[in-house]
C-alpha positions in Angstrom: 93.0 37.2 30.5 93.0 34.9 27.4 93.0 31.8 29.6 90.0 33.2 31.6 88.0 33.8 28.4 88.9 30.4 27.1 87.8 28.8 30.3 84.6 30.8 30.3 83.8 29.7 26.7 84.4 26.1 27.7 82.1 26.3 30.7 79.3 27.9 28.6 79.7 25.3 25.9 79.4 22.5 28.5 76.3 24.1 29.9 74.7 24.4 26.5 75.5 20.7 25.8 74.0 19.7 29.1 70.9 21.7 28.4 70.6 20.2 25.0 71.1 16.7 26.4 68.3 17.3 29.0 66.0 18.6 26.3 66.7 15.5 24.1 66.1 13.2 27.1 62.8 15.0 27.9 61.6 14.7 24.3 62.5 11.0 24.4 60.5 10.5 27.6 57.5 12.3 26.2 57.6 10.2 23.0 58.0 7.0 25.0 55.2 8.1 27.3 53.0 8.9 24.3 53.5 5.5 22.8 52.9 3.6 26.1 49.4 2.5 26.9 47.9 3.1 30.3 48.2 -0.4 31.8 45.7 0.2 34.6 43.0 1.3 32.1 43.7 -1.7 29.9 43.4 -4.1 32.9 40.2 -2.5 34.0 38.8 -2.7 30.4 39.8 -6.4 30.3 38.1 -7.1 33.7 35.0 -5.3 32.5 34.9 -7.5 29.3 35.4 -10.6 31.5 32.6 -9.5 33.8 30.3 -8.9 30.8 30.9 -12.4 29.5 30.6 -13.9 32.9 27.2 -12.4 33.8 25.8 -13.1 30.3 26.5 -16.8 30.5 26.3 -17.4 34.3 23.3 -15.1 34.8 20.8 -17.7 33.6 22.2 -20.1 36.2 22.6 -17.6 39.0 19.8 -15.0 38.8 21.3 -13.1 41.7 24.2 -11.9 39.4 22.0 -11.2 36.4 20.4 -7.8 35.7 18.0 -6.6 38.4 14.4 -6.9 37.2 13.7 -3.3 38.3 14.7 -2.1 41.8 18.1 -2.9 43.3 21.5 -3.5 41.8 23.0 -6.8 40.8 26.5 -7.6 39.5 25.5 -7.4 35.9 24.3 -3.8 36.4 27.9 -2.6 36.9 29.0 -3.6 33.4 27.6 -0.6 31.5 28.8 2.0 34.0 32.2 0.5 33.9 32.4 0.8 30.1 31.1 4.4 30.2 33.7 5.3 32.8 36.4 3.8 30.6 35.2 5.9 27.7 35.5 9.1 29.8 39.0 8.2 31.0 40.1 7.5 27.5 38.8 10.8 26.3 41.0 12.7 28.8 44.1 10.9 27.4 43.2 11.3 23.7 42.2 15.0 23.9 44.7 16.2 26.5 46.5 18.4 23.9 43.9 19.6 21.4 45.5 21.9 18.8 42.5 22.3 16.4 39.1 22.2 18.2 37.0 22.1 15.1 39.0 19.1 13.7 38.9 17.3 17.0 35.1 17.9 17.2 34.6 16.5 13.7 36.7 13.5 14.6 34.6 12.9 17.8 31.3 13.2 16.0 32.4 10.8 13.2 33.4 8.2 15.8 30.2 8.6 17.7 28.2 8.3 14.5 30.0 5.2 13.4 29.4 3.6 16.8 25.7 4.6 16.8 25.2 3.1 13.3 27.0 -0.1 14.4 24.7 -0.4 17.3 21.6 -0.1 15.1 23.1 -2.8 12.8 23.8 -5.2 15.7 20.7 -4.5 17.9 18.2 -3.0 15.5 16.7 -6.2 14.5 18.8 -7.2 11.4 19.8 -10.5 12.9 17.0 -13.0 13.6 18.9 -15.4 15.8 21.6 -18.0 15.4 19.0 -20.6 14.3 17.5 -18.4 11.6 18.6 -18.3 8.0 16.8 -15.0 7.4 18.4 -11.5 7.5 16.9 -8.0 7.4 14.9 -5.6 9.4 11.4 -4.2 9.4 11.7 -0.4 9.5 8.4 -0.2 11.4 9.9 -2.1 14.3 13.6 -1.3 14.2 15.2 -0.6 17.5 16.9 2.8 17.4 18.6 2.8 20.8 20.7 0.2 22.4 24.0 -0.5 24.3 26.4 0.9 21.7 24.1 3.8 20.9 24.1 4.8 24.6 27.9 4.6 24.6 28.0 6.8 21.5 25.8 9.5 23.0 27.8 9.5 26.2 31.0 9.6 24.2 30.1 12.6 22.1 28.8 14.7 25.0 31.9 14.0 27.1 34.1 14.7 24.1 32.5 18.0 23.4 33.0 18.9 27.1 36.6 18.1 26.9 37.2 19.9 23.7 35.2 23.1 24.2 34.7 23.8 27.9 37.3 26.2 29.4 39.5 25.2 32.3 41.5 27.2 34.8 45.2 27.3 34.4 46.5 28.2 37.8 48.9 25.6 39.2 47.8 25.9 42.9 44.2 24.8 42.3 42.9 21.2 42.4 41.8 19.2 39.4 38.2 19.6 40.3 38.5 23.3 40.5 40.4 23.4 37.2 37.7 21.6 35.3 34.8 23.1 37.2 32.7 23.5 34.0 32.5 19.7 33.7 30.9 19.5 37.1 28.4 22.2 36.0 27.4 20.1 33.1 27.0 17.0 35.4 24.8 19.1 37.7 22.7 20.4 34.7 22.2 16.9 33.3 21.2 15.5 36.7 18.7 18.4 37.2 17.2 17.8 33.7 17.0 14.1 34.3 15.3 14.4 37.7 13.0 17.2 36.5 11.7 15.1 33.6 11.5 11.9 35.6 9.5 13.4 38.5 7.8 16.3 36.8 6.2 14.8 33.6 2.6 13.7 33.7 2.2 10.1 32.4 -1.2 9.5 30.9 -2.8 6.2 30.0 -1.2 4.5 27.0 -1.7 1.4 24.9 0.4 -1.0 22.9 -0.2 -3.9 20.5 0.9 -7.5 20.5 0.8 -9.9 17.6 -2.1 -12.4 17.6 -1.2 -15.5 19.7 -2.7 -19.0 19.5 -3.2 -18.6 23.3 -5.4 -15.6 22.9 -9.2 -15.6 23.2 -9.6 -13.4 20.1 -10.6 -14.8 16.8 -7.8 -15.8 14.3 -9.0 -12.9 12.0 -7.5 -10.3 14.4 -3.8 -9.8 13.6 -3.0 -7.7 16.7 -4.3 -7.4 20.3 -4.4 -3.9 21.8 -3.8 -3.5 25.5 -4.3 -0.4 27.7 -2.1 0.5 30.6 -3.7 2.8 33.2 -1.4 5.4 34.6 -2.6 9.1 35.0 0.2 9.8 37.5 3.3 12.0 37.9 6.6 10.9 39.3 5.9 7.2 39.3 9.1 5.1 39.3 7.5 1.7 38.5 7.9 -0.2 35.2 4.5 0.8 33.8 4.1 4.5 34.4 7.6 6.0 34.5 8.4 9.1 32.5 11.4 7.5 30.9 9.2 5.0 29.1 6.7 7.7 28.1 9.5 9.9 26.5 10.7 6.9 24.5 7.1 6.0 23.4 6.4 9.5 22.2 9.7 10.2 20.5 10.8 6.8 19.2 7.5 5.0 19.1 6.4 2.1 21.1 7.2 -0.4 18.3 10.8 0.7 18.2 11.6 -0.2 21.8 13.2 -3.3 23.3 10.7 -6.1 23.1 11.8 -8.2 26.0 12.7 -5.9 28.9 14.2 -7.5 32.0 11.3 -6.5 34.3 9.4 -9.5 32.9 11.3 -11.4 35.6 9.3 -9.7 38.3 7.0 -11.9 40.4 3.9 -10.3 38.9 5.1 -11.0 35.4 7.2 -14.2 35.5 4.3 -16.7 35.8 3.3 -16.3 32.2 4.9 -16.8 28.8 6.0 -14.0 26.4 3.3 -14.7 23.9 0.2 -13.3 25.5 -1.3 -11.5 28.5 -3.3 -13.6 30.8 -5.8 -12.4 33.4 -3.5 -12.7 36.3 -0.7 -10.5 34.9 -0.9 -6.7 34.3 -0.7 -5.8 30.7 2.5 -3.7 31.0 4.5 -7.0 31.7 4.5 -7.6 28.0 4.9 -4.0 26.8 8.1 -2.9 25.0 10.5 -0.9 27.2 14.0 0.3 26.3 16.5 0.3 29.2 18.9 2.3 27.0 16.4 5.0 26.3 16.6 8.7 25.8 16.4 9.8 29.4 18.9 7.2 30.7 21.3 8.5 28.1 21.7 11.6 30.1 23.0 9.7 33.1 25.2 7.7 30.8 26.8 11.0 29.7 27.2 11.9 33.4 29.2 8.6 34.0 31.4 9.4 31.0 32.1 12.9 32.3 33.0 11.5 35.8 35.4 9.1 34.0 36.7 12.2 32.1 37.5 13.8 35.5 39.5 10.8 36.7 41.3 10.9 33.4 42.3 14.5 34.1 43.7 13.3 37.4 45.8 10.7 35.6 47.1 13.3 33.2 48.1 15.6 36.0 50.0 12.8 37.7 51.7 12.1 34.4 52.8 15.7 34.0 54.2 15.8 37.5 56.1 12.6 37.0 
């Protein structure tokens, strides 16, 4: 009987040691996994940076890979969606185990604010060119939105979705079903975007250009005022779309991007940037922001789609 009890104690001790060893190995794997970067995401980020540099420098030589003037998609038009997608995937990895939602929200808002302010500093008009020795910005013409600002807005919306939206916990459902609320947000953003884009009435509007030596006006006039005729609803052209109208009303026409890419259109490209001639429509020289308010909604959609694919990667990691 004593031998049996001793043997039983030894077996139980061995089982406890094996369980403890398995737990230690599991902890080591989790720690190692937490300190290891996702190689595929880093590679994709590097390729996106390379693509950005390539189209910036080669786009002037090969217009077919530069940004599309308006309709259509060129190679350069994939750069921004790629970065927004990367932001979403990264959020799923960073906030996969949120312990304190308020603290995580504060952290996300601070990061987005820093990125937004950095974008204003870099693209707001502080730098006057590599050949200029001046520095500073005119607050009456500062550009409020830009590339980094769009990423910041998409980041904070996707981060709030990841932190606060509930998800289903049943194991037998798919990732899409588990994070169904994210898809509801995507649908809501798309409906708002389409409703504003096609539903808003765009009235006639005007803008000013500085006096040019090529102008027919007298030198005493400091600015030239041009009128753009619209009075339409649901127009998708450069002149009378609702996205531009929203930016002009909220941000102000003087705070938009001064050299939009649609100036490369055939009806605009035969004239210089300094004045409007009789053969070109006035809107060819009007400010327009490609990273405007309405397009920030679709930027958030791209981030949330990346967030979903990040969830898929997290699920694969858990199963492994």
